[in-house]
C-alpha positions in Angstrom: 71.5 136.3 -17.7 69.2 134.7 -20.3 71.0 136.7 -23.0 74.5 135.2 -22.0 72.9 131.7 -22.0 71.5 132.3 -25.5 74.9 133.4 -26.7 76.6 130.3 -25.0 74.1 128.1 -26.9 74.9 129.8 -30.2 78.6 129.2 -29.5 78.1 125.6 -28.6 75.9 125.0 -31.6 78.6 126.6 -33.8 81.3 124.4 -32.4 79.2 121.4 -32.9 78.4 122.3 -36.5 82.1 123.0 -37.2 83.0 119.5 -35.7 80.2 117.9 -37.9 81.5 119.6 -41.0 85.1 118.6 -40.2 84.0 115.0 -39.7 82.1 115.0 -43.0 85.1 116.3 -44.8 87.4 113.6 -43.5 85.0 110.7 -44.1 84.5 110.5 -47.9 83.7 106.7 -47.4 80.5 107.9 -45.7 79.3 109.7 -48.9 76.7 107.1 -49.7 75.2 107.4 -46.2 75.3 111.3 -46.3 73.5 111.5 -49.7 70.6 109.5 -48.5 70.4 110.3 -44.9 67.0 109.3 -43.4 65.6 108.4 -46.8 64.5 105.0 -47.9 65.8 103.5 -51.2 62.2 104.1 -52.6 62.4 107.7 -51.8 65.8 108.2 -53.2 64.7 106.6 -56.5 61.2 108.2 -56.6 60.6 110.9 -59.1 59.6 114.1 -57.3 58.4 117.5 -58.4 61.4 119.7 -59.5 63.6 116.7 -60.6 63.1 117.8 -64.2 64.7 121.1 -63.4 68.2 119.3 -63.4 67.4 116.2 -65.5 71.0 114.9 -65.6 72.5 115.9 -62.2 76.1 115.1 -61.5 75.5 115.3 -57.7 72.8 115.6 -55.2 71.1 114.1 -52.3 67.8 113.0 -50.8 67.3 113.4 -47.2 64.2 112.6 -45.3 62.7 112.7 -41.7 59.4 111.7 -40.1 57.7 114.4 -38.1 54.9 113.7 -35.7 52.8 116.6 -36.9 50.3 117.0 -39.8 51.3 118.6 -43.1 49.4 121.6 -42.2 51.6 122.0 -39.1 54.9 121.5 -41.1 54.0 123.6 -44.0 54.4 127.0 -42.3 58.0 126.3 -41.3 58.8 125.3 -45.0 57.2 128.5 -46.3 59.8 130.6 -44.3 62.5 129.0 -46.5 61.1 130.9 -49.5 61.1 129.9 -53.2 64.3 128.8 -54.6 66.0 128.4 -51.2 67.3 125.3 -49.6 66.6 122.8 -52.3 63.3 121.0 -53.1 60.9 119.7 -50.4 58.1 117.1 -50.6 55.6 116.6 -47.9 54.0 113.1 -47.7 51.3 112.8 -45.1 51.6 109.3 -43.7 48.4 109.6 -41.5 46.5 112.4 -39.9 49.3 113.3 -37.5 52.5 112.2 -39.2 54.3 113.7 -42.0 57.3 112.5 -44.1 59.5 115.5 -45.1 61.8 114.8 -48.0 64.5 117.3 -49.1 66.1 116.8 -52.4 69.0 118.8 -54.0 70.2 118.2 -57.5 73.2 120.0 -59.1 75.1 120.1 -62.2 78.5 121.5 -63.0 81.1 121.7 -65.9 82.9 118.4 -65.7 86.4 118.8 -64.5 88.5 117.2 -61.8 88.6 120.6 -60.0 84.8 121.0 -60.0 84.3 117.4 -58.9 86.7 117.9 -56.0 84.9 121.2 -55.0 81.4 119.8 -55.2 81.9 116.3 -53.8 84.6 116.8 -51.3 83.7 120.3 -49.9 80.2 121.5 -50.9 78.3 118.2 -50.5 79.6 117.3 -47.0 79.1 120.9 -45.7 75.6 120.9 -47.2 74.7 117.7 -45.6 75.4 119.1 -42.1 73.3 122.2 -42.9 70.4 120.2 -44.5 70.3 117.7 -41.6 70.3 120.5 -39.1 67.5 122.2 -41.0 65.3 119.0 -41.1 65.9 118.3 -37.5 64.9 121.9 -36.6 61.7 121.8 -38.7 60.9 118.5 -36.9 61.6 120.1 -33.5 59.5 123.1 -34.2 56.6 121.4 -35.9 56.3 118.8 -33.1 56.6 121.5 -30.3 53.4 123.0 -31.7 51.5 119.8 -30.6 52.9 119.9 -27.0 
């Protein structure tokens, strides 16, 4: 019985994800919000480690989330991402039990109308849904350790 519930949850999560992706694709006017979800203006404009890898990016985002857990409790969840996967992360310990997790992605492409459409209209909105889900998942997992 637990197995069928797990599969239903996966199905429901997939439907919700597809809905969010569709919503992101049909709302280009929300691009400004999507590219800095959860991040302050200071975090968006702050220089972070790895920014120099793509110094003149043509697209990207900075997302952030506050987690009620120490950086030591958040770090193991980030380590599972592996090097070079999922963008760049920055942990900022606000106090002993609160961490600010910043996810930044910077990209470059050959300038053409086709590439701009592919990246800005398709890849960016879909990536927003995935990155947001990842940050919320890390928050849920790291905060659950404390409970």
